[in-house]
LUMFISE-211255 format. One record per residue (C-alpha): residue in one letter; x, z, y; residue number from 0. Coordinates in steps of 0.5 Angstrom, whole numbers. Last residue first. Layout:
% residues N
('a'; (X; Z; Y); NUM)
...
//
This chain:
% residues 154
('l'; (115; -58; 11); 153)
('e'; (110; -53; 9); 152)
('n'; (104; -59; 8); 151)
('l'; (109; -63; 3); 150)
('r'; (110; -57; -1); 149)
('k'; (102; -56; -1); 148)
('e'; (101; -63; -3); 147)
('e'; (106; -62; -9); 146)
('q'; (103; -56; -11); 145)
('i'; (96; -59; -11); 144)
('h'; (99; -65; -15); 143)
('i'; (102; -61; -20); 142)
('l'; (95; -57; -21); 141)
('v'; (92; -64; -22); 140)
('n'; (96; -67; -27); 139)
('r'; (96; -60; -31); 138)
('k'; (88; -61; -31); 137)
('n'; (89; -68; -33); 136)
('v'; (94; -66; -39); 135)
('v'; (88; -61; -41); 134)
('d'; (83; -66; -41); 133)
('l'; (87; -71; -45); 132)
('l'; (88; -66; -50); 131)
('q'; (81; -64; -50); 130)
('v'; (79; -72; -52); 129)
('l'; (85; -72; -57); 128)
('i'; (82; -66; -60); 127)
('e'; (75; -69; -60); 126)
('q'; (78; -75; -63); 125)
('e'; (81; -71; -69); 124)
('a'; (75; -67; -70); 123)
('v'; (71; -74; -71); 122)
('r'; (76; -77; -76); 121)
('d'; (76; -70; -80); 120)
('e'; (69; -70; -80); 119)
('p'; (69; -77; -83); 118)
('t'; (73; -75; -88); 117)
('k'; (81; -76; -88); 116)
('l'; (84; -78; -95); 115)
('s'; (85; -85; -94); 114)
('e'; (89; -84; -87); 113)
('e'; (94; -79; -90); 112)
('k'; (94; -73; -86); 111)
('n'; (99; -72; -81); 110)
('m'; (95; -74; -76); 109)
('y'; (90; -69; -77); 108)
('c'; (95; -63; -77); 107)
('r'; (99; -66; -71); 106)
('l'; (92; -66; -67); 105)
('k'; (92; -58; -69); 104)
('q'; (99; -57; -66); 103)
('d'; (98; -61; -60); 102)
('l'; (91; -57; -59); 101)
('q'; (95; -51; -59); 100)
('w'; (101; -54; -55); 99)
('q'; (96; -56; -50); 98)
('q'; (92; -50; -49); 97)
('e'; (99; -46; -48); 96)
('e'; (101; -51; -43); 95)
('l'; (94; -50; -40); 94)
('k'; (95; -43; -39); 93)
('l'; (102; -43; -36); 92)
('e'; (99; -48; -31); 91)
('q'; (94; -43; -29); 90)
('v'; (99; -38; -28); 89)
('t'; (103; -43; -24); 88)
('i'; (98; -44; -20); 87)
('m'; (96; -37; -19); 86)
('l'; (104; -36; -17); 85)
('d'; (104; -41; -12); 84)
('s'; (97; -38; -9); 83)
('e'; (101; -31; -9); 82)
('e'; (107; -34; -5); 81)
('s'; (102; -37; 0); 80)
('m'; (99; -30; 1); 79)
('l'; (106; -27; 1); 78)
('s'; (108; -31; 7); 77)
('n'; (101; -30; 11); 76)
('k'; (102; -23; 10); 75)
('k'; (109; -23; 13); 74)
('q'; (107; -27; 19); 73)
('v'; (101; -22; 20); 72)
('l'; (106; -17; 20); 71)
('y'; (111; -20; 24); 70)
('l'; (105; -21; 29); 69)
('l'; (104; -14; 29); 68)
('q'; (111; -12; 30); 67)
('n'; (111; -17; 36); 66)
('m'; (105; -14; 39); 65)
('w'; (108; -7; 38); 64)
('q'; (114; -9; 42); 63)
('t'; (110; -12; 47); 62)
('k'; (106; -6; 48); 61)
('q'; (112; -2; 49); 60)
('d'; (115; -7; 54); 59)
('a'; (109; -6; 58); 58)
('r'; (109; 1; 58); 57)
('t'; (104; 6; 55); 56)
('g'; (99; 10; 59); 55)
('d'; (92; 7; 57); 54)
('e'; (95; 4; 51); 53)
('d'; (90; 7; 46); 52)
('r'; (87; 0; 43); 51)
('l'; (95; -2; 42); 50)
('l'; (96; 4; 38); 49)
('k'; (90; 3; 34); 48)
('e'; (92; -4; 32); 47)
('l'; (99; -2; 31); 46)
('k'; (97; 4; 26); 45)
('i'; (92; -1; 23); 44)
('g'; (97; -6; 22); 43)
('q'; (102; -1; 18); 42)
('q'; (96; 0; 13); 41)
('e'; (95; -7; 12); 40)
('l'; (102; -8; 11); 39)
('e'; (102; -3; 6); 38)
('r'; (96; -5; 2); 37)
('f'; (99; -12; 2); 36)
('t'; (106; -10; -1); 35)
('v'; (102; -6; -6); 34)
('e'; (98; -13; -8); 33)
('i'; (105; -17; -8); 32)
('e'; (108; -12; -13); 31)
('e'; (102; -13; -17); 30)
('l'; (103; -20; -17); 29)
('r'; (110; -20; -18); 28)
('r'; (109; -16; -24); 27)
('q'; (104; -21; -27); 26)
('i'; (109; -27; -25); 25)
('a'; (114; -23; -29); 24)
('q'; (109; -22; -35); 23)
('a'; (107; -30; -35); 22)
('k'; (114; -32; -35); 21)
('c'; (115; -27; -41); 20)
('f'; (109; -30; -45); 19)
('r'; (111; -37; -43); 18)
('k'; (118; -36; -45); 17)
('m'; (116; -33; -52); 16)
('q'; (111; -39; -53); 15)
('a'; (117; -44; -52); 14)
('e'; (121; -40; -57); 13)
('k'; (116; -40; -62); 12)
('a'; (115; -47; -61); 11)
('r'; (122; -48; -62); 10)
('r'; (122; -44; -69); 9)
('t'; (117; -48; -71); 8)
('l'; (120; -55; -70); 7)
('t'; (126; -52; -73); 6)
('r'; (123; -50; -79); 5)
('k'; (119; -56; -80); 4)
('w'; (126; -60; -79); 3)
('t'; (129; -56; -84); 2)
('p'; (124; -58; -89); 1)
('y'; (119; -53; -93); 0)
//
């Protein structure tokens, strides 16, 4: 087994592990965001009740409650934006993994001597190439979405 093949295999496994670890970290963060959403929701409900039952409340107290409510809405919007970014990253990781798998299949067909390829091999090679291009285009779309979002936030 040539050294360069072992090196490529090792690097592929390392890249796969990095994607896996990143996916786990994203999953943990998404769970944290979900918990924070619920906490913000409960705080918002309490503040809304206080504002609705404001009959004898001072104006400065009402203003303070409104400011707190606006802060909660702002924080929730920020978390929603982060969640959206994370979901895009998850899609990107899935597509990256899919691209790696298709690339490996394509390499197997391309490494095969042309004279030894059957018509089925050639068809399979073309299908994999089409799938690979589709995955690359999907990743490109995700990158454009992220860029548009970044520009809109600026």
